[in-house]
C-alpha positions in Angstrom: 30.7 -26.2 -12.5 31.1 -22.5 -13.4 31.7 -20.1 -10.5 30.5 -16.6 -11.0 32.4 -13.8 -9.3 31.0 -10.4 -8.7 33.5 -7.7 -9.5 33.1 -4.6 -7.4 34.5 -1.4 -9.0 36.1 0.7 -6.3 36.0 4.4 -7.1 38.0 6.8 -5.1 36.2 10.0 -4.1 38.2 13.1 -3.3 37.5 15.3 -0.3 36.3 18.0 -2.7 34.0 15.6 -4.6 32.5 14.3 -1.3 31.9 17.8 -0.1 30.3 18.8 -3.4 27.9 15.8 -3.3 26.9 16.7 0.2 26.4 20.3 -0.6 23.4 22.2 -2.0 22.6 21.7 -5.7 22.2 24.8 -7.8 18.8 26.5 -7.4 17.6 25.5 -10.8 18.4 21.8 -10.1 16.5 21.4 -6.9 14.1 18.5 -6.6 10.5 19.7 -6.5 8.3 17.1 -4.8 4.7 16.4 -6.0 3.4 17.8 -2.7 5.3 21.1 -3.1 8.3 20.2 -1.0 11.7 21.2 -2.1 15.0 19.2 -1.7 18.3 20.9 -2.2 20.8 18.3 -0.9 21.3 14.6 0.1 20.5 15.3 3.8 17.0 16.6 2.8 16.6 13.6 0.5 17.4 11.3 3.4 14.6 12.8 5.5 12.1 13.2 2.7 10.7 9.6 2.3 9.7 9.6 6.0 8.3 13.1 5.9 6.2 13.0 2.8 2.9 11.3 2.4 2.3 7.9 0.8 0.9 9.4 -2.4 4.0 11.7 -2.9 6.4 8.9 -2.2 4.7 6.5 -4.7 4.5 9.3 -7.2 8.3 9.7 -7.2 9.4 6.1 -6.8 8.7 2.8 -8.4 9.5 1.0 -11.6 7.9 3.5 -14.0 9.2 6.6 -12.2 12.3 6.7 -10.2 12.7 10.4 -9.7 14.9 10.2 -6.6 17.3 7.9 -8.4 17.4 10.1 -11.5 18.0 13.2 -9.5 20.8 11.7 -7.5 22.5 10.4 -10.7 21.9 13.4 -13.0 22.2 16.3 -10.5 24.1 15.1 -7.5 26.3 12.9 -9.6 26.4 9.9 -7.4 26.0 6.7 -9.5 26.3 4.3 -6.5 23.6 6.0 -4.5 21.4 6.2 -7.6 21.7 2.4 -8.0 21.0 1.8 -4.3 17.9 4.0 -4.5 16.7 2.2 -7.6 16.7 -1.1 -5.6 15.0 0.4 -2.5 11.6 -1.1 -2.1 10.3 1.0 0.7 10.7 4.4 2.4 12.9 3.0 5.1 15.2 1.3 2.6 15.5 4.6 0.6 16.2 6.6 3.7 18.7 4.0 4.9 20.5 4.0 1.5 20.9 7.8 1.6 22.0 7.8 5.3 24.7 5.2 4.6 25.9 7.1 1.6 26.0 10.4 3.6 28.0 8.7 6.3 30.5 7.4 3.7 30.8 10.8 2.1 31.2 12.5 5.4 34.1 10.1 6.2 35.9 11.4 3.1 35.6 15.1 4.1 
């Protein structure tokens, strides 16, 4: 019998990096929502799934489009949160993933 072991890569995050990820992104990198909303940091992203309509949430999430995940990975620079968002199957899971990551980053500042 072969036993598979999941290896978890632990990445240290400096105080400065945690603060940067929690801060506002540059104006030209802000997330423009389908409904006209604008997100400029992770805290706003954490509230957004619950604040936006169903159509807007579906437009930005799902297998074909995963705009939240892409923005977090490419602009905020947080691979872990991007992976967690890609697995989120609902608004509440997406909000929870962001809230947990914010709590972790705040513990590092």
